[in-house]
C-alpha positions in Angstrom: -17.0 -0.3 10.5 -15.1 -1.2 13.5 -12.8 -4.2 13.2 -11.5 -6.2 16.1 -8.2 -7.8 15.8 -6.2 -9.8 18.2 -3.0 -8.1 19.5 -0.2 -10.6 19.9 2.5 -10.0 22.5 6.1 -10.5 21.3 9.1 -10.3 23.6 12.3 -8.3 23.4 12.9 -6.3 20.2 10.0 -7.9 18.3 7.1 -5.5 18.6 3.7 -5.9 16.9 0.2 -4.4 17.4 -3.0 -4.1 15.2 -5.0 -1.0 15.0 -8.8 -1.2 15.3 -10.8 0.0 12.3 -11.9 3.5 14.0 -8.3 4.4 14.5 -7.4 3.3 11.0 -10.0 5.7 9.5 -8.6 8.5 11.8 -5.1 8.1 10.3 -6.4 8.3 6.8 -8.5 11.4 7.7 -5.2 13.3 7.7 -5.0 12.7 3.9 -2.1 10.4 4.1 -3.5 7.4 2.1 -0.9 5.1 3.6 0.1 4.2 7.0 2.4 1.9 9.1 0.3 -1.0 10.4 2.8 -3.5 11.7 6.4 -3.1 13.1 8.9 -5.9 14.0 12.4 -5.0 15.2 14.1 -1.8 14.0 12.3 0.1 11.4 13.1 3.7 10.3 11.2 6.5 8.4 12.6 9.5 6.6 10.1 12.3 6.1 12.3 15.2 5.0 12.1 16.9 8.4 14.3 17.5 11.3 18.0 16.6 11.3 17.7 13.4 9.4 20.1 12.7 6.6 18.5 10.8 3.7 21.7 9.0 2.9 22.2 7.8 6.4 19.4 5.6 7.8 21.0 5.6 11.3 19.8 9.4 11.6 16.2 8.5 10.7 13.6 8.5 13.5 11.9 5.2 14.4 8.7 4.2 12.7 5.6 4.2 14.9 2.5 2.1 14.6 -0.3 4.0 12.8 2.2 6.5 11.4 1.0 8.3 8.3 3.2 7.9 5.2 2.9 10.8 2.8 4.4 11.2 -0.7 8.3 11.3 -0.8 8.4 9.5 2.6 10.9 6.6 2.8 10.6 3.5 5.1 13.5 1.2 5.8 13.7 -2.1 7.6 17.0 -3.1 9.2 18.5 -6.6 9.8 16.1 -8.9 11.3 13.3 -6.4 11.2 10.1 -6.2 9.2 7.2 -3.7 8.5 3.7 -3.7 7.0 2.1 -0.8 5.4 -1.5 -0.4 4.2 -3.1 1.9 1.7 -6.5 3.5 2.0 -8.2 0.9 -0.2 -7.0 -1.9 2.1 -3.9 -3.0 0.0 -1.1 -4.5 2.3 2.6 -4.5 1.7 5.0 -6.3 3.8 8.6 -5.1 3.8 11.0 -7.9 4.6 14.4 -7.1 6.4 17.0 -4.9 4.8 14.4 -3.2 2.5 14.0 0.4 1.6 10.8 1.6 0.1 9.8 5.2 -1.0 6.1 6.3 -1.2 6.4 8.0 -4.6 2.8 8.6 -5.3 -0.6 8.4 -3.5 -3.6 9.2 -5.6 -6.4 7.0 -4.1 -8.6 4.4 -5.6 -9.1 6.0 -9.0 -5.5 7.1 -9.7 -2.0 5.7 -9.4 -0.3 4.6 -6.2 3.4 4.0 -6.7 6.1 2.6 -4.3 9.7 2.8 -5.2 11.6 -0.4 -4.0 15.2 0.7 -4.2 16.6 -2.4 -2.5 15.1 -5.3 -0.7 12.1 -7.7 -0.7 8.3 -6.9 -0.4 5.2 -9.0 -0.5 1.9 -7.2 -1.5 -1.7 -8.1 -1.5 -3.2 -5.4 -3.7 -6.9 -4.8 -3.7 -8.6 -4.3 -7.2 -8.3 -0.8 -8.3 -11.5 1.3 -8.8 -12.0 3.0 -12.3 -10.3 2.4 -15.6 -7.2 4.4 -14.7 -6.7 3.1 -11.1 -3.4 1.3 -10.8 -0.9 0.3 -8.1 2.7 0.4 -9.2 6.0 -0.8 -7.9 9.1 0.8 -9.3 12.6 -0.5 -9.1 15.9 0.6 -10.6 15.3 -1.9 -13.5 11.6 -2.2 -14.0 8.0 -0.9 -13.4 5.4 -3.4 -12.2 1.7 -2.3 -12.7 -0.7 -4.2 -10.5 -4.4 -4.1 -10.9 -5.3 -6.4 -8.1 -3.3 -9.5 -7.1 -0.8 -11.0 -4.7 2.8 -10.4 -5.8 6.3 -10.8 -4.4 9.1 -8.4 -5.6 12.8 -8.5 -5.0 15.0 -5.5 -6.1 18.8 -6.0 -5.5 21.3 -3.2 -6.3 23.4 -4.4 -9.2 21.3 -7.7 -9.7 18.0 -6.6 -11.0 14.4 -7.3 -10.2 12.4 -10.5 -9.6 8.6 -10.4 -9.8 6.4 -13.4 -8.8 2.5 -13.3 -9.4 0.1 -15.5 -7.7 -3.3 -14.1 -8.7 -4.4 -12.1 -11.6 -1.7 -10.4 -13.9 1.1 -7.9 -13.3 2.4 -5.9 -16.3 6.2 -5.7 -16.0 8.1 -3.1 -18.1 11.9 -2.9 -18.1 13.3 0.6 -17.6 13.8 2.4 -21.0 11.4 -0.1 -22.8 7.8 0.8 -23.9 6.5 -2.7 -24.2 5.5 -4.7 -21.1 5.3 -8.4 -20.3 2.1 -9.9 -18.7 3.1 -12.0 -15.8 0.1 -14.1 -14.9 -1.0 -16.6 -12.2 1.9 -18.4 -10.6 4.4 -17.0 -13.1 7.5 -14.9 -12.5 10.0 -12.8 -14.5 13.5 -11.4 -13.9 14.8 -8.0 -15.2 18.5 -7.5 -15.1 20.2 -4.0 -15.3 20.0 -2.8 -18.9 17.7 -5.6 -20.0 15.4 -4.6 -23.0 12.7 -7.2 -22.6 11.2 -9.6 -20.0 10.1 -13.2 -20.3 7.5 -14.9 -18.1 8.1 -18.3 -16.8 6.4 -20.6 -14.2 7.3 -20.2 -10.6 9.0 -23.5 -9.5 6.5 -26.0 -8.3 8.2 -26.4 -4.8 8.2 -22.6 -4.1 6.3 -21.6 -1.1 4.3 -18.4 -1.5 4.9 -15.7 1.2 2.2 -13.9 3.0 1.8 -10.3 4.1 1.9 -11.2 7.7 5.0 -10.2 9.7 7.1 -13.0 11.3 6.0 -11.8 14.7 2.4 -12.4 13.7 3.1 -15.8 12.2 5.1 -16.9 15.2 3.5 -15.0 18.1 2.6 -18.2 19.9 6.2 -19.3 19.9 7.4 -15.8 21.1 10.2 -15.7 18.5 10.9 -13.7 15.4 12.4 -16.7 13.6 10.6 -19.4 11.7 10.8 -22.6 13.7 11.5 -25.8 11.7 11.8 -29.4 12.7 15.4 -30.3 11.7 18.3 -32.2 13.4 21.5 -30.4 13.7 23.1 -32.7 11.2 20.4 -31.7 8.7 21.2 -28.0 9.3 24.8 -28.8 8.5 23.7 -30.5 5.3 21.8 -27.4 4.3 25.1 -25.3 4.9 27.1 -27.7 2.8 24.6 -27.4 -0.1 24.6 -23.6 0.2 28.4 -23.4 0.2 28.5 -25.8 -2.8 26.3 -23.3 -4.8 28.7 -20.4 -3.9 26.7 -18.9 -1.1 28.6 -18.0 2.1 26.9 -19.1 5.3 27.6 -20.1 8.9 25.9 -22.0 11.7 25.9 -20.8 15.3 24.7 -22.3 18.6 23.4 -20.4 21.6 22.2 -21.7 25.0 20.4 -19.8 27.8 17.5 -19.9 30.2 15.8 -17.2 28.1 14.9 -18.0 24.5 15.7 -14.6 23.2 19.1 -14.5 24.8 19.9 -18.0 23.3 18.8 -16.7 19.9 21.0 -13.7 20.1 24.0 -15.8 21.1 23.3 -18.2 18.4 22.9 -15.4 15.7 26.2 -13.8 16.9 28.0 -17.0 16.6 26.5 -17.8 13.1 27.6 -14.2 12.0 31.2 -14.9 13.1 31.2 -18.2 11.2 29.6 -16.4 8.2 32.4 -13.9 8.2 35.0 -16.7 8.0 33.1 -18.3 5.2 32.8 -15.0 3.4 36.6 -14.4 3.9 37.3 -17.8 2.4 35.1 -16.9 -0.7 36.7 -13.6 -1.1 40.1 -15.2 -1.0 39.3 -17.8 -3.6 37.8 -15.2 -6.0 40.7 -12.9 -5.4 43.3 -15.5 -6.3 41.4 -16.4 -9.4 40.8 -12.9 -10.6 43.8 -11.0 -9.4 46.5 -13.3 -10.7 49.4 -11.3 -12.3 47.5 -8.1 -11.7 49.8 -5.1 -11.0 50.0 -1.4 -11.2 46.9 0.8 -10.4 44.5 -1.9 -11.0 46.2 -4.1 -8.4 46.1 -1.4 -5.8 42.3 -0.8 -6.5 41.7 -4.5 -6.2 43.6 -4.9 -2.9 41.8 -1.9 -1.3 38.4 -3.1 -2.6 38.9 -6.7 -1.2 39.8 -5.1 2.2 36.5 -3.2 2.0 34.5 -6.3 1.0 36.0 -8.2 4.0 35.2 -5.4 6.3 31.5 -5.3 5.3 31.1 -9.0 4.5 28.4 -9.6 7.1 26.2 -6.6 6.3 23.0 -7.6 4.6 23.3 -11.1 6.2 20.2 -12.8 7.6 19.2 -15.8 9.6 17.9 -18.3 7.1 16.8 -21.1 9.3 16.6 -21.8 13.1 16.3 -24.9 15.1 15.0 -24.4 18.7 15.2 -27.0 21.5 14.1 -26.8 25.1 15.4 -29.1 28.0 12.5 -29.2 30.4 14.7 -30.6 33.2 17.3 -27.8 33.1 14.8 -25.3 31.9 17.4 -24.2 29.1 16.8 -23.2 25.5 19.2 -24.2 22.8 19.1 -22.4 19.5 20.9 -23.3 16.3 21.0 -20.6 13.6 22.0 -20.9 9.9 23.0 -17.4 8.6 23.5 -16.7 4.9 25.1 -13.9 2.9 22.6 -13.1 0.1 24.5 -13.8 -3.1 23.3 -10.6 -4.9 24.9 -8.6 -2.1 28.2 -10.4 -2.6 28.0 -9.8 -6.5 27.2 -6.1 -5.8 30.4 -5.8 -3.5 32.6 -7.2 -6.2 30.9 -5.3 -9.0 31.6 -2.0 -7.2 35.3 -2.8 -7.1 35.5 -3.9 -10.7 33.8 -0.9 -12.0 36.7 1.2 -10.7 39.3 -0.9 -12.5 40.7 -0.9 -16.0 39.2 -3.1 -18.8 42.2 -5.1 -20.0 41.1 -8.0 -22.2 42.3 -10.7 -19.8 40.5 -9.1 -16.9 37.3 -8.7 -18.8 37.3 -12.5 -19.5 37.9 -13.3 -15.9 35.3 -10.7 -14.9 32.6 -12.2 -17.1 33.4 -15.6 -15.8 33.3 -14.5 -12.2 29.9 -12.6 -12.8 28.5 -15.7 -14.3 29.3 -17.9 -11.5 27.9 -15.3 -9.1 24.7 -15.2 -11.2 24.5 -19.0 -10.8 24.7 -18.5 -7.0 21.8 -16.1 -7.2 19.8 -18.4 -9.3 20.4 -21.3 -6.9 19.3 -19.2 -4.0 16.1 -17.9 -5.7 15.1 -21.4 -6.7 16.4 -23.7 -4.0 16.8 -21.8 -0.8 14.2 -19.1 -0.8 13.9 -17.8 2.8 11.0 -16.9 4.9 
């Protein structure tokens, strides 16, 4: 059956198109079972061919609309980019920015389809599987989520574990190394940390806004912008920044002005990234002063080198959390305010990598545990208070 979908035009780097049903069938005639159905921004695919280096995303070729994804293919979205893939039975998976997913297994409607989410966030609308053995699974470094047919959101963060939210039906979540699973039912969630033996389900916070499988470019095509528009005053945006920083989350606000909205957006995000780097530098300095006091010898050298590396990569993995767009009709000028955040699980991962290389003196262990607890608090605050688009 032919399906007609409206193709929305998106300016500059935002690119989106929808394939008609006949073309969709042609893609799966190749036996792929999975295909790229939406692209926004910079999306890469590794297929094990050519000169691409699996460990270097920059060498991967660009994803193409309607591109077939076979087993062992890896798809990655970069900063301010998204992708949507679909399986043969109509299940949709939206990859949010800074996400890496491997197509581990494709077995059709009566077998197991498995995606490996090594890092990032996905939103999936999984169609009900056919047959008693049919299953759609999402594997992360800390868990395996078996989905029979539901809407689910999954976050997998290196060094910070996995979060699964279910909005229809039930998802069976099994921590790595554990045989027993936990049923995460309608509007419930669970979190699985590295090394955790069991999982507990709890209610999704009442104020949490469920995500969709639509890309930002699809949601905001009428506005011709890749960012979510909100109605906020600049002072309210500053208040949000203050609350974020109070919860230990580095962030920055930038302003951009131009006759073209996309140019204003770029200027704004660049300025926000600069402010974020300053905020991250302050956060690193405070943690360093608390943790590294009276530290000497080899541990001191490792810490100093690690801190320099953290500072150098402090804005990687950052994303624009909220924007405010204004237009002056008289001057025909756009003014864009951007609030950019450093996702707290990435901050924790940076520090954890440094600490793993250091000795385990008793005093340092105590300080390390206290620091990790505070960073976990920042992660919890972000997940419950500041969930982004």
